[in-house]
C-alpha positions in Angstrom: 69.0 20.3 62.5 68.3 21.3 58.9 68.6 17.6 57.9 65.9 16.6 60.3 63.5 19.4 59.1 64.0 18.3 55.5 63.3 14.7 56.3 60.0 15.5 58.1 58.8 17.7 55.2 59.4 14.8 52.7 57.2 12.4 54.8 54.4 14.9 55.0 54.5 15.4 51.2 54.3 11.6 50.6 51.2 11.3 52.9 49.5 14.2 51.1 50.1 12.6 47.7 48.8 9.2 48.8 45.6 10.8 50.1 45.0 12.7 46.9 45.6 9.5 44.8 43.0 7.6 46.9 40.4 10.3 46.5 41.0 10.5 42.8 40.5 6.7 42.5 37.2 6.8 44.5 35.9 9.6 42.2 36.8 7.7 39.1 35.0 4.5 40.3 31.9 6.5 41.2 31.9 8.1 37.8 32.4 4.8 36.0 29.3 3.3 38.0 27.1 6.2 37.1 28.1 6.3 33.5 28.0 2.5 33.0 24.1 2.7 32.5 22.7 4.9 29.7 19.7 7.1 30.0 17.5 4.9 27.8 18.3 1.9 30.0 17.3 3.8 33.1 14.0 4.8 31.4 13.4 1.2 30.5 13.9 0.1 34.1 11.4 2.8 35.2 8.8 1.5 32.7 9.2 -2.1 33.8 8.8 -1.1 37.4 5.7 0.9 36.4 4.2 -2.1 34.5 4.8 -4.3 37.5 3.0 -1.9 39.7 0.1 -1.9 37.2 0.0 -5.7 37.3 -0.1 -5.6 41.1 -2.8 -3.0 41.0 -4.9 -5.1 38.6 -4.5 -8.2 40.8 -5.6 -6.2 43.8 -8.6 -4.9 41.8 -9.5 -8.5 40.7 -9.5 -9.7 44.3 -11.6 -6.7 45.3 -14.1 -7.5 42.5 -14.3 -11.1 43.6 -14.9 -10.0 47.2 -17.5 -7.5 46.0 -19.4 -10.1 44.0 -19.3 -12.5 47.0 -20.6 -9.8 49.3 -23.4 -9.0 46.8 -24.4 -12.7 46.7 -24.2 -13.0 50.5 -26.3 -9.8 51.0 -28.9 -11.0 48.5 -29.1 -14.4 50.1 -29.4 -12.8 53.6 -32.2 -10.6 52.4 -34.0 -13.5 50.7 -33.6 -15.7 53.8 -34.8 -12.9 56.1 -37.9 -12.4 53.8 -38.4 -16.2 53.8 -38.3 -16.3 57.6 -41.0 -13.6 57.7 -43.1 -15.6 55.3 -42.7 -18.7 57.4 -43.7 -16.8 60.6 -46.7 -15.4 58.7 -47.6 -18.9 57.6 -47.5 -20.3 61.2 -49.5 -17.3 62.4 -52.1 -18.0 59.7 -52.3 -21.7 60.9 -52.7 -20.5 64.5 -55.5 -18.1 63.4 -57.2 -21.0 61.7 -56.9 -23.0 65.0 -58.2 -20.1 66.9 -61.3 -20.1 64.8 -62.0 -23.7 65.7 -61.1 -23.0 69.4 -63.7 -20.2 69.5 -66.3 -22.5 68.0 -65.6 -25.3 70.5 -65.8 -22.9 73.4 -69.1 -21.6 72.1 -70.5 -25.2 71.8 -69.4 -26.2 75.3 -70.7 -22.9 76.8 -74.0 -23.4 75.0 -74.4 -27.0 76.2 -73.5 -26.1 79.8 -76.1 -23.3 79.6 -78.8 -26.0 79.4 -78.3 -26.9 83.1 -78.7 -23.2 84.0 -82.0 -23.2 82.1 -83.2 -26.1 84.3 -82.1 -24.1 87.4 -84.1 -21.1 86.3 -87.3 -23.3 86.1 -86.7 -25.1 89.4 -86.0 -21.8 91.3 -89.7 -20.8 90.9 -91.1 -24.3 91.1 -92.6 -25.0 94.5 -94.7 -27.9 93.5 -92.1 -30.1 91.8 -93.7 -29.7 88.4 -90.2 -29.8 86.9 -89.7 -33.3 88.0 -93.0 -34.5 86.7 -92.5 -32.8 83.3 -88.7 -33.3 83.1 -88.7 -35.4 79.9 -90.6 -32.7 77.9 -88.4 -29.9 79.4 -85.2 -31.9 78.7 -86.1 -32.7 75.1 -86.9 -29.0 74.4 -83.5 -28.0 75.8 -81.7 -30.7 73.8 -83.4 -29.5 70.6 -82.6 -25.9 71.4 -79.0 -26.1 72.5 -77.8 -29.1 70.5 -74.7 -31.2 71.1 -76.3 -32.8 74.3 -76.5 -36.5 74.8 -78.7 -36.5 77.9 -79.9 -34.3 80.8 -80.3 -35.6 84.3 -82.0 -34.4 87.5 -80.9 -35.3 91.0 -83.1 -33.9 93.7 -81.2 -33.8 97.0 -78.2 -35.4 95.2 -79.9 -38.6 94.1 -80.4 -39.2 90.3 -84.1 -39.6 89.6 -84.6 -38.5 86.0 -82.5 -39.0 82.9 -83.6 -38.1 79.4 -83.2 -39.9 77.1 -83.0 -42.9 79.4 -82.0 -45.2 76.6 -80.8 -44.0 73.2 -78.2 -44.5 70.5 -75.0 -45.4 72.2 -76.3 -45.0 75.7 -78.2 -47.0 78.3 -78.6 -44.9 81.5 -81.0 -47.1 83.5 -78.2 -48.2 85.9 -77.6 -44.6 86.9 -81.2 -44.1 88.3 -81.0 -44.0 92.1 -77.3 -43.1 92.3 -76.7 -41.0 95.4 -74.0 -38.5 94.4 -73.5 -37.3 98.0 -73.0 -40.9 99.3 -71.0 -42.7 96.6 -67.3 -42.2 97.7 -66.2 -41.9 94.1 -68.6 -38.9 93.5 -69.2 -37.3 96.8 -66.0 -35.1 96.7 -66.8 -33.6 93.3 -70.4 -33.1 94.2 -69.7 -31.3 97.5 -67.1 -29.2 95.7 -69.7 -28.1 93.2 -72.2 -27.2 95.9 -69.6 -25.2 97.8 -68.6 -23.3 94.7 -72.2 -22.7 93.8 -71.3 -22.9 90.2 -71.2 -25.3 87.3 -68.3 -27.7 87.2 -67.2 -29.8 84.2 -65.7 -33.2 84.5 -63.9 -34.9 81.6 -63.5 -35.7 78.9 -63.7 -39.1 80.5 -64.3 -42.6 79.3 -67.8 -44.0 80.1 -68.4 -47.5 81.4 -71.0 -48.0 78.7 -68.5 -46.8 76.1 -67.6 -43.5 74.5 -65.9 -40.4 75.8 -68.0 -37.7 77.3 -68.0 -34.4 79.2 -70.2 -34.0 82.3 -71.4 -30.6 83.5 -73.0 -30.6 86.9 -74.7 -27.6 88.3 -75.9 -27.2 91.9 -79.4 -25.7 92.4 -80.5 -23.7 95.4 -84.0 -22.5 96.1 -86.1 -21.3 99.1 -88.4 -24.3 98.9 -85.6 -26.9 99.6 -85.3 -28.5 103.0 -82.6 -27.1 105.3 -80.9 -30.5 105.6 -80.3 -33.3 103.1 -81.8 -36.5 104.6 -79.7 -39.5 105.6 -79.0 -42.0 102.8 -77.7 -45.5 102.5 -76.3 -46.9 99.3 -75.0 -50.3 98.2 -72.3 -50.2 95.6 -72.1 -52.7 92.7 -69.3 -54.5 94.6 -71.7 -55.1 97.5 -70.3 -52.4 99.9 -72.8 -50.5 101.9 -72.2 -46.7 102.5 -74.3 -44.5 104.7 -74.4 -40.7 105.0 -75.8 -40.1 108.4 -77.7 -37.0 109.5 -79.0 -38.4 112.8 -77.3 -36.0 115.2 -77.0 -32.2 115.1 -73.2 -32.5 114.5 -73.7 -35.0 111.7 -76.4 -32.8 110.1 -74.1 -29.8 110.1 -71.1 -31.7 108.8 -72.7 -33.9 106.2 -76.1 -32.6 105.3 -76.2 -28.8 105.6 -75.6 -27.0 102.3 -76.9 -23.4 102.5 -77.2 -21.3 99.3 -77.2 -17.6 98.5 -80.0 -15.5 99.8 -82.7 -14.4 97.3 -83.1 -10.8 96.2 -85.8 -10.5 98.9 -83.3 -11.7 101.6 -84.8 -15.1 102.1 -82.4 -18.0 102.7 -82.0 -20.8 100.1 -80.7 -24.3 100.5 -79.4 -27.1 98.2 -82.2 -28.5 96.1 -80.3 -30.9 93.9 -78.2 -31.2 90.8 -79.0 -30.6 87.1 -76.5 -32.6 85.0 -75.7 -32.4 81.4 -73.8 -35.3 79.7 -72.5 -34.9 76.2 -70.6 -37.4 74.2 -67.6 -35.8 72.5 -68.8 -36.9 69.1 -72.2 -35.2 69.7 -70.6 -32.1 71.2 -68.1 -31.6 68.3 -70.3 -32.7 65.4 -71.4 -29.1 64.6 -67.8 -27.9 64.8 -66.8 -30.2 61.9 -63.1 -30.6 62.8 -62.9 -33.1 59.9 -62.8 -30.1 57.5 -59.2 -29.6 58.6 -58.0 -32.8 57.1 -60.3 -32.9 54.1 -59.0 -29.8 52.2 -61.7 -27.3 53.2 -59.1 -24.7 54.1 -56.2 -23.2 52.1 -53.2 -21.4 53.6 -50.6 -20.8 50.9 -50.2 -24.1 49.1 -51.4 -26.2 52.0 -55.0 -27.5 52.1 -54.8 -30.4 54.6 -54.0 -30.3 58.3 -53.4 -32.8 61.0 -54.8 -32.1 64.4 -55.2 -33.3 68.0 -57.6 -32.0 70.7 -56.5 -32.9 74.2 -57.2 -32.1 77.8 -54.3 -30.3 79.6 -55.3 -32.0 82.9 -56.7 -35.3 81.7 -59.1 -37.5 83.7 -57.6 -40.7 85.0 -59.5 -42.7 82.4 -57.8 -40.7 79.6 -54.1 -40.7 80.7 -53.4 -43.8 78.5 -54.0 -41.7 75.4 -52.3 -38.5 76.8 -55.7 -36.8 77.3 -56.3 -36.8 73.5 -60.0 -37.2 72.8 -60.3 -36.1 69.2 -57.8 -36.3 66.4 -57.4 -36.6 62.6 -56.8 -39.9 60.9 -53.1 -39.4 60.5 -52.4 -38.0 64.0 -53.3 -40.8 66.6 -52.3 -40.3 70.2 -49.0 -42.0 69.8 -48.0 -39.8 66.7 -48.5 -36.1 67.3 -48.2 -33.7 64.4 -44.6 -32.5 63.8 -43.8 -29.0 65.2 -47.5 -28.2 65.7 -48.9 -24.9 66.8 -50.9 -25.2 70.0 -54.1 -23.1 70.5 -55.7 -23.0 73.9 -59.4 -23.8 74.2 -60.2 -22.4 77.7 -63.3 -21.7 79.7 -62.0 -20.7 83.2 -65.4 -20.3 84.7 -66.1 -24.0 84.4 -62.5 -25.2 84.8 -62.1 -26.3 81.2 -58.6 -26.2 79.7 -58.3 -28.0 76.3 -55.6 -27.5 73.7 -55.9 -27.8 69.9 -52.7 -29.0 68.3 -52.5 -28.2 64.5 -49.9 -28.7 61.7 -49.9 -29.2 57.9 -50.2 -32.8 56.9 -46.8 -33.9 55.7 -44.9 -31.3 57.7 -44.2 -27.6 57.3 -43.0 -26.3 53.9 -39.3 -25.3 54.4 -39.1 -22.8 51.6 -41.7 -21.1 49.4 -41.8 -21.2 45.6 -41.0 -17.5 45.4 -37.7 -18.1 47.3 -36.5 -20.6 44.7 -37.5 -18.3 41.9 -35.5 -15.5 43.4 -32.5 -17.8 43.8 -32.8 -19.0 40.3 -32.7 -15.4 39.0 -29.9 -14.3 41.3 -27.2 -16.9 40.6 -27.2 -16.7 36.7 -27.2 -12.9 36.9 -24.3 -12.9 39.4 -22.4 -15.5 37.4 -22.7 -13.4 34.2 -21.6 -10.2 35.9 -18.7 -11.9 37.7 -17.6 -13.7 34.5 -17.7 -10.4 32.5 -15.6 -8.6 35.1 -13.2 -11.5 35.3 -12.6 -11.7 31.6 -12.0 -7.9 31.5 -9.5 -8.2 34.2 -7.8 -11.1 32.6 -7.5 -9.1 29.3 -5.9 -6.2 31.2 -3.5 -8.6 32.9 -2.5 -10.2 29.7 -1.9 -6.9 27.9 0.2 -5.6 30.8 2.2 -8.9 30.9 2.9 -8.7 27.1 4.1 -5.1 27.4 6.3 -5.9 30.4 7.9 -8.8 28.5 8.6 -6.6 25.4 10.5 -4.1 27.6 12.8 -6.7 29.2 
């Protein structure tokens, strides 16, 4: 029993000694690892790590500076482009304003010319002895001299052309139009009846005339208390030999074809259709006082631009003008088949007579893409930015080089 106890104690002692020996070895290895690097070496490692962190910081700063310079350039360019866009818009607005000036003048000329037929109406309304017809040439010449831009004036009592002044003149021979019954000719009856029913002036054209040239025709129906209640029956033979009759023989025919009542007078007396006063103006005569040619001959300046191409066209062209897209006036370098590039369009409208023209306008040679000031700003921006960026870059490179040399000396 005592032998067993002694043996067990010896085993436990051996295990305890082995454990102590292992712990002692581990402590010694740990001590050797800690003591193998001196304090100066540890300090050197810390300095190297610090230098590397400094290098990384400088690189980060360099990237930041580059991004900052790029952002500055981008912001400046964006500001310049925005300002340039505003200048371009202002330039287009100025061209549109110039076009509006001409539009207003064209409207004034057309309105003035159309007023001549209303002046004839004012005379006829109080004429119960047909003195206007007898003295039409003198009256017409006075109106032509007063209003200007008129090629001829016509008088058509009961719808049949009787008087034209001038009958023959430069660029016109109107003798074939004498005797033309506007309410019988199928090509003209619809427009004539429409004008009577509207009781207002109507404008036809611009249209190409058979005798040559392009003209506008303003036709004004006249009503007075001295006119007959019914327009008489009429027969007309066309140049092609066709015979057309407007019959007013029966009561039904008279009411359908020949009865055109007008507005009552201020005294309440009824009026009836007396006839038409017609104004014909060749486009060249109408627009001569406007002087559209000034646009292409350097008479206006907007910025650096002094010459402009233009086209004047009818938005709803007459059938005789569809081949030229309704264009009846244009500059030398803007024919109908070559419209100005990216032109501004200015309306020329007189709703009361159904006129809707458009003036198309653009600088000759195209719109300037950038202004001189824009390139001056760019020329100043880039050298300045390059100098600033180069200075900052050299400074960063110097810091990087110094840091690198110090790091190498500590390895």
